[in-house]
C-alpha positions as CSV (number, residue, x, y, z in Angstrom):
1,X,7.7,1.2,-7.4
2,X,6.5,2.6,-10.8
3,X,2.6,1.4,-9.6
4,X,3.1,3.4,-6.2
5,X,4.1,6.5,-7.9
6,X,1.5,6.1,-10.7
7,X,-1.2,5.4,-8.1
8,X,-0.1,8.5,-5.8
9,X,-0.2,10.7,-9.3
10,X,-3.9,9.6,-10.0
11,X,-4.9,10.7,-6.3
12,X,-3.3,13.8,-6.4
13,X,-5.6,14.3,-9.5
14,X,-8.5,13.5,-7.8
15,X,-7.6,15.7,-5.3
16,X,-7.8,18.5,-8.0
17,X,-11.0,18.0,-8.9
18,X,-12.4,18.0,-5.5
19,X,-10.5,21.3,-5.0
20,X,-12.0,22.7,-8.2
21,X,-15.6,21.2,-6.7
22,X,-15.7,22.7,-3.2
23,X,-16.4,26.0,-2.1
24,X,-15.4,25.3,1.5
25,X,-11.9,27.2,1.6
26,X,-10.7,25.3,4.4
27,X,-11.5,21.9,2.8
28,X,-9.1,23.2,-0.2
29,X,-6.5,24.4,2.0
30,X,-7.0,21.0,3.5
31,X,-6.7,19.3,0.0
32,X,-3.9,21.3,-1.2
33,X,-1.9,19.9,2.1
34,X,-2.4,16.5,1.2
35,X,-1.3,16.6,-2.3
36,X,2.0,18.3,-0.7
37,X,2.2,14.9,1.5
38,X,1.6,13.1,-1.3
39,X,4.4,14.9,-3.6
40,X,7.0,14.3,-1.0
41,X,6.8,10.9,-0.6
42,X,7.3,10.6,-4.8
43,X,11.0,11.1,-4.4
44,X,11.5,8.2,-2.2
45,X,9.5,5.8,-4.4
46,X,11.3,7.1,-7.3
47,X,14.8,7.2,-6.2
48,X,14.7,5.5,-2.9
49,X,17.3,6.5,0.0
50,X,20.6,5.9,-1.8
51,X,21.7,9.4,-2.3
52,X,21.2,11.8,0.9
53,X,19.7,14.7,-0.9
54,X,16.6,12.7,-2.1
55,X,14.7,12.2,1.5
56,X,16.2,15.5,2.6
57,X,13.6,16.9,-0.3
58,X,10.8,14.7,0.4
59,X,11.1,15.8,4.1
60,X,11.2,19.6,3.1
61,X,8.8,19.2,0.5
62,X,6.2,17.1,3.0
63,X,7.0,19.8,5.9
64,X,6.9,23.0,3.6
65,X,3.9,22.3,1.1
66,X,2.2,19.5,3.6
67,X,2.5,21.5,7.0
68,X,4.0,24.9,7.1
69,X,1.9,26.6,4.4
70,X,-1.3,25.0,5.4
71,X,-1.3,25.7,8.7
72,X,-0.1,29.5,7.9
73,X,-3.7,29.7,5.4
74,X,-5.6,28.0,7.5
75,X,-4.6,30.8,10.6
76,X,-5.0,33.8,8.1
77,X,-8.5,32.5,7.1
78,X,-9.2,31.8,10.5
79,X,-8.1,35.5,11.3
80,X,-10.1,37.2,8.4
81,X,-13.5,35.0,9.4
82,X,-14.4,33.6,6.0
83,X,-15.1,30.1,5.2
84,X,-16.6,30.0,1.6
85,X,-15.7,31.1,-1.8
86,X,-19.1,32.6,-2.6
87,X,-20.0,33.2,-6.6
88,X,-16.6,32.3,-8.4
89,X,-16.2,34.1,-11.8
90,X,-16.1,30.3,-13.1
91,X,-18.9,28.0,-11.3
92,X,-17.6,24.7,-9.9
93,X,-19.1,22.2,-12.1
94,X,-17.6,24.0,-15.1
95,X,-14.4,24.3,-13.6
96,X,-14.5,20.9,-13.1
97,X,-15.1,20.5,-16.6
98,X,-12.3,22.7,-17.4
99,X,-9.4,20.8,-15.0
100,X,-11.1,17.0,-17.0
101,X,-10.5,18.7,-20.2
102,X,-6.6,19.6,-19.2
103,X,-6.2,16.0,-17.8
104,X,-6.8,14.7,-21.2
105,X,-4.4,17.1,-23.1
106,X,-2.0,16.1,-20.8
107,X,-2.2,12.8,-21.6
108,X,-2.6,13.5,-24.8
109,X,0.9,15.6,-25.5
110,X,2.7,13.0,-23.1
111,X,1.8,10.3,-25.5
112,X,3.8,12.7,-28.4
113,X,6.3,14.0,-26.5
114,X,10.0,12.3,-27.1
115,X,10.6,11.0,-23.4
116,X,12.9,8.1,-22.2
117,X,11.7,5.0,-21.6
118,X,11.8,5.0,-18.0
119,X,9.8,8.1,-17.8
120,X,6.9,6.9,-19.7
121,X,6.4,4.4,-17.3
122,X,5.2,7.2,-15.0
123,X,2.0,9.5,-15.3
124,X,4.0,12.6,-14.4
125,X,3.4,14.5,-17.5
126,X,-0.2,13.9,-17.2
127,X,-0.7,14.6,-13.5
128,X,1.8,17.5,-13.8
129,X,0.1,19.1,-16.6
130,X,-3.6,18.6,-14.7
131,X,-1.9,20.2,-11.6
132,X,-0.9,23.5,-13.0
133,X,-4.3,23.7,-15.0
134,X,-6.2,23.3,-11.6
135,X,-3.9,26.0,-10.0
136,X,-4.3,28.5,-13.3
137,X,-8.2,28.2,-12.8
138,X,-8.6,28.7,-9.3
139,X,-6.0,31.7,-9.6
140,X,-8.0,33.3,-12.2
141,X,-11.5,32.5,-11.6
142,X,-11.9,32.5,-7.5
143,X,-12.6,35.9,-5.8
144,X,-11.5,35.4,-2.6
145,X,-7.5,36.0,-2.2
146,X,-7.0,33.1,0.1
147,X,-8.3,30.7,-2.3
148,X,-6.3,32.5,-4.8
149,X,-3.2,31.5,-3.1
150,X,-4.1,28.1,-2.5
151,X,-4.6,28.3,-6.3
152,X,-1.0,29.3,-7.1
153,X,0.0,26.5,-4.7
154,X,-1.5,23.9,-6.5
155,X,0.2,25.5,-9.3
156,X,3.7,25.5,-7.6
157,X,2.7,21.6,-7.3
158,X,2.2,20.7,-11.0
159,X,5.6,22.3,-11.4
160,X,7.1,20.4,-8.6
161,X,5.7,17.1,-10.4
162,X,7.0,17.9,-13.5
163,X,10.4,18.4,-11.9
164,X,10.3,15.0,-11.2
165,X,11.4,14.3,-14.5
166,X,14.6,15.9,-13.7
167,X,15.4,14.3,-10.1
168,X,18.6,12.8,-11.1
169,X,19.9,15.7,-12.2
170,X,18.4,18.4,-10.7
171,X,21.1,19.5,-7.8
172,X,19.8,19.4,-4.6
173,X,20.7,23.1,-3.8
174,X,18.2,24.2,-6.8
175,X,15.4,21.7,-5.7
176,X,15.7,23.2,-2.0
177,X,15.5,26.8,-3.8
178,X,12.2,26.3,-5.3
179,X,10.9,25.2,-2.3
180,X,12.3,28.2,-0.3
181,X,11.3,30.6,-3.0
182,X,7.7,29.2,-2.8
183,X,7.8,29.5,1.1
184,X,8.9,33.4,0.8
185,X,6.1,34.4,-2.0
186,X,3.3,32.7,0.4
187,X,4.9,34.7,3.2
188,X,4.6,37.9,1.3
189,X,1.2,36.9,0.2
190,X,-0.4,36.3,3.7
191,X,1.3,39.9,4.4
192,X,-0.8,41.4,1.1
193,X,-4.1,39.4,2.7
194,X,-3.9,41.1,6.1
195,X,-3.8,44.6,4.1
196,X,-6.5,44.0,1.9
197,X,-8.5,42.6,4.7
198,X,-7.7,46.0,6.8
199,X,-8.0,48.1,3.7
200,X,-11.4,46.6,2.9
201,X,-13.0,44.5,5.3
202,X,-13.1,41.7,3.0
203,X,-10.6,39.5,1.0
204,X,-12.6,40.0,-2.5
205,X,-10.1,40.5,-4.9
206,X,-12.9,42.3,-6.9
207,X,-12.7,45.3,-4.3
208,X,-9.3,45.9,-5.6
209,X,-10.6,47.4,-8.8
210,X,-11.8,50.0,-6.0
211,X,-8.2,51.6,-6.0
212,X,-7.5,55.1,-7.7
213,X,-3.5,56.1,-8.6
């Protein structure tokens, strides 16, 4: 199953580049949804169905990351009638370049970390580092609040990939707790998006600088 997991991680990394290079917010949301489904498949491929918490974790991941949260974001996007990320702080091509640099650094770092032999067979660390860097770039360089929320979601996807190294030792309640925390955070961010839209008739986070104490 090592090859299947590594193949999924490679696809996740490629989706990172597509997300960094796309100005269409709907496409970026759908890319994050595909990532969520792929991430949900990884625990099953790594550990099988021998322990009940593994398939439950996979189903919860695919349901929350791959279906529920993207649905809420797409609905928010339709409600506020925005489609594109215009003039980001960092252009799309430079963003992709930084994402590639993060992937290369992840490969270099993973070769110097004291991992267990089984862990070295996977591309988990490079994939996790690349995904975290992608999410961070989207958080700090995009103007639209919805795109920043997607950046947070992709960043959390990277943390989830990193957590696969601890799949055998992490208690099930901790794993599910992380997913629930993510869902609650996205829910709160949705409320914030609604208030930003009502206050400024826009989801450009730069307009928040006009707030006065």
